[in-house]
N, C-alpha and C positions, 0 to 999 in steps of 0.2 A: 744294477737296479735303477740307477738314475735314467739310463736310456729307456728302460721299460716304462718308468713313471712318465717320462716325457712323451713317449709314443701313446701311452694311455690317454694323456691329456689332449693331445692334438688329433687323436683318432676321430673323436666326435666333436667337431668344432662348435656345433650348436650348444652342446652340453658345456663346453669350455666357456663359451660366451655367457651362458646362464650362470655358471659358477662365479665368473669374474664380476658380473653385474651384482650378484649377491654380496660378494666381499667388498666391492667398491661402495655399494650403498651403505653397508654397515660402517666402514671406515670413515666415509665422508660424514655420516651422521655423528660419529664419535668425535671426529676432529672439529666439526662445526660447533657441537655442544660444548666441548672443552674450550674452544676458542672464544665462544660467547662468555663463558665463565671467566676466562682470563681478561677479556675485554671489560667485563663488569668490574673486576677488581681494579684494573688500571684506571678506568674512568672515575670510579668512586673516590680515588685518592691521588690523582695525578699531580695536583698542584702541591701536595705534600712531598711526593716523590721527587719533584723537580725544584724544591725550594732551596736546596743547597745550604739549609740551616743546620747547625749542630744541635741547638736546643730551641724549644718553643716555650714561651711563657704565656699561659692561658688562664682564663677565668676558671674557677674550680669546677671539676667534673663535667666539662663540656662533652657532649656525646660524639662529636665529629668536627672536622675542620669547617664545615658549612654552618655550624651552630655555635659560633663564638659569642662572647658577651663583652661589654665595655670594660676596659682597664684604664687605670690612671697613669699619667706620665711619671708619677713618683716612682713607680716600679722600675722604670728604665734607669733612673739615677742610682737606685739601690743595686740593681743588677750590674751596672758598669763598675761598681766598686768591689765586686767579687774577684778574687785571684783567678787568673786563667781566662777571664773574659776580655776579648779584644774589641768586640763591637756589639751593640744592641740596636736593632732597627725596628721602627714601628711598622706594623703590617695590618691590613684590614681585608676581610672577606665578608661582604654583607649584601643582603637582598634589597634591591631598589627597583623602581619602575623606569622603563625606557619607553619614550614616546615615539611611535612610528609616524611617517609622513602622513598616513591616513588619519591620524588622531588617536588610533588605538594604542594600547599600552601592552608591553611585554615585560615579564619579570626577568631581571638580569642580576648577576652578582658582581659588584664592583670589587676589584682587587687593587688595593693601594699599596705601593711599595716605593722604595727609594731607587730611582733609575741608576744612580752611580754605585749602588751596591750590587753584589752578585747573588743576593738572596731574594727569593719571592717573585722574581720577574717572569715574563713569558719566554717561551722557547719556540724553536722552529718558525722564526719569522720569515715570511715570504715577500713582504713589502714593508718598507719603513724600517726604523730601528728603535731600540729602547730609548736612546737619547732624544728622539723626536717627541717623547712624552713631556719634555721640558717646555714645549710650546704651550701656549695658553689653551686650557680646556681640552687638551689632547687625550685621546683614548685609543687603545688597540683591541681589536676583537678577532675571533677566529673565522676563517673563510667559511667554515661549515654553517655559520649562523647568519651569513649575509642576507639571505632571503628572509629569514625569520625576523631580522631586525630592520629590514628595508634598506640595507646598505648596498650601494652600487659601486662607489668609487672612493678613493682617498680624497679627503677634503670636505666631504659631506658633513653637515652639522645636524645634531639631534638634541633632544632634551632628556636629561636624567634628573628625575625629581625636580623638574622646573628649571634646571641649570643647563647651560649649553655644553655640548660634548662634540668635539670635532675628530673625525676618523683620521689617524695618521699612519696606520699600519695594520697588517693582517698576519695572523699566525696560521699554522696548519696542524690539526690533530689535537688541539686542546679542547677536549669535549667536557661537558658538564653532566654529571650523572643525574642531577636534579632537573635537567632540561632547561634550566635558566642559564644562559650563556655567561661566561666570564668576560668582564670588561676591565682591561688593565689600564691603570692611570697612576699618576704620582700620588703619594700618600696625602699630600696637601689637597689635591683635587678630590680624593676619595672622602676626606673629611667634609668637604662641601656637599658632595653628592649624598653621602650617608646622613649628614646632619650631626656630625660629632663635634664636640667642643675642641678647642685648640690643644687642650691637655688630655685628650682621650684617644684611645686606640682600641683595636680588637685583640691584636696579638703583639708580642715582641719576638723577633727572630734574633737568636744569639749566635755569634761566631766566636769560637774559642781561639785563644792564642796558640801559636805553634808549640806542639809538645804537651799541651795541657791534657790532663786526664778527664775525659768527658763525665765519667761517673762521679769523680770527686767534685768537679765544678757543679754538676747537677745537684749533688747533695748540699753543697755550700749555698747555692742559690735558693734551694728549697727552705733552708734554715733562715736565710735573709728575708724571704718572701713567703711566710707561712700561710697567707690568705689566698694564694694562687697555686696553680699546678705548673711544675717545671718538667717538661717531657723531652726526651731525645727525639730526633726526627723519626727514628724507627718506631718509637712508642706512639707518636702522633699518627704515623702511617697505619699501624696496627689498630689503633683505636677507631680510626675512620673506617677502615676496611671491615672490622668486626661489627661495627654498628650497622652498616648497610647489608652485611652478609647475614647476621643473626638477629639484628634488631628490627628488621623489616621483612615483609613477605617477598620482596624482590630477590633477596639473597637466597632464601630457601628454595624459591622457584627455580633459580638458575642452577643451584646445586642438584636439585631433583632432575632437572632436564639433562644434565651431564651424566648422572647415574643411569637414568632411563635409556639414554643414548647408548651407553656401554652395554646394558642388559639386552636391549633390542639388537644391537650389533652382534653380540655373541650368539644369540638365538638364530639370527639370519644366517650367519656363517656356518653354524653347526648343521642347520637344516640343509643348506646348500651343499656342503661337502658330503653329508651323509647320502643325499640323493645322487651325487656324482659317483660315490663309491658303489652304491647299489646298482647303478646303471652298468658298471663294469664287473659285476659279480661273477659272470661267466668267465671273464678273462682271469680273475683270481683263481677260479676253479681249474682253469687250464694250467696255470702255474703250479698248483698243488699236484695236479695229475702228472706233471713233468718232474716232480720231486722237490719243488720249492718248499722250504721250511716256513714255519710261522714267522721266524725272524726275517726272512726275505720278504714276506708279505707286509710286515710292519714297515720295512724300509721303503717299499714301493709306495704305500699309502702315505707315509709321512713325507716322502720326497714330493709326491703330488701336492700335498697340502702346502709345503713350503714354497714350491714353485708358484702355486696359485696365490699364495699370500704375498709373495714379492711382487708379482705382476699386478695384483689387485691394489697393493699399497702404492705402487708407482702411479697408477691411474688416479687413485683416490686423492693422493697428495696434490696432484695437479689440479683436480677439480676443487678441492678445499682451498687451495691458494687463490684460485680464481674467485671463489665465493668471498674469501677474505678481502681480496682487492676491491670487489664490488661493494663491500660493506664500508669501505673507507669514507664514503661520502654520506653515510647514515649516522644515526644516533647510537646504534648498537654495533660497535666494532667487534670484529672476530680476529683475535690474535693467535697466530700459529708460529711461535718462536722456534728456533732450531731444536731446542731440547724437546719440545712437544712433537715435532716432526720425527726426531730420532726415536722417541718413545713409541710413536705410532707404528714404526716398522717392527719393533719388538712385540708390541701388542698384536699386530697382524699375525706374526709367526706363532705366538702363543695361542691365539684364538684358533688358528687353522690347525695347529697340532692337537689342541684340546678337542676340537670338533671331530677331527679324524679318529680320535680314540673311540668315539661312539660307534664308528663303523668298523673298526678293526676286528672286534669280536665276531661280528657277522661274517667278515671275510675269512677269518682264520678257522671258523668252525664249519665252513662250507664243505659239502661232500664232493670230492673230485669227480665222482661217478656222474654228477649232473651234466658234465661236459658231453658225455656220450649218449645222453638221453635226447629224445626228440624235442 
């Protein structure tokens, strides 16, 4: 049956190309839409996901990481006295204005952290190092926003809220969902840029002692600090993602796009495979005239569907990865991790098999006598 299915497919190469184009279009649409959704999730909360913090101490009921409020240094001393707490670092994420060489201004988010700590800093550095931030007025930005911020090279100086900022390094891939680029600097510098008092911060990042139970320490800290929220890194991540997903129109639009991509993909594949089966309806009549059972017909049609699905998937994945690569330099990344790629091949086979079922009934109820009619 596999040989018959293969010969059926390659007999009409034009029809085969049309079938593959339909499958490839559907799968690329689905992969890109799902990739956009995953890119949305990653961009909306990437600084939380890479913070390396065990716990976050925040102002009460903040909606997301980009919406923090001022906290007092007193909270830090109280937190340091809790059992299981090894270190508590001040951390800031705050919107300020960046002055371009033209005199125009762009909104940026200053991220202040302790460079000697492994919490809250930048990642994927392509030039410079985190330790370079100890230099006077030093900042690090992402390569993606060089043109937006008017940056051409290391050593250039700009103004943030009227204070000097010198470029000492670049990262790659640290996007900001709000379109206001992240600007990394020492916490001390961030206080100057933001306008915080010496005893103020936006967040505290907590590192637990080895072997400490995170849930127990979180509960103890919440008792010590009843006027703030104490969140695990996972909770902060979920809070931020959920806000952008369900608290804004951007999230629902992205979800709807992924769902519509799946629906349109299934419809395109079903229509394409049905047309392909109907084009070979006389061949199925010949098989029945030769004594083939309905079971044999099922096998041929499903084999054709699986072969088409695998070939279409291979092409679609290549196209989707190229699209993903091209999106790396834009504000809307398209992420296609291995798990999604693996899931796509299963989806391709299920879609093709499901679509072929629509045409199976027509093929199995055909009158073999039609083969001998003119």
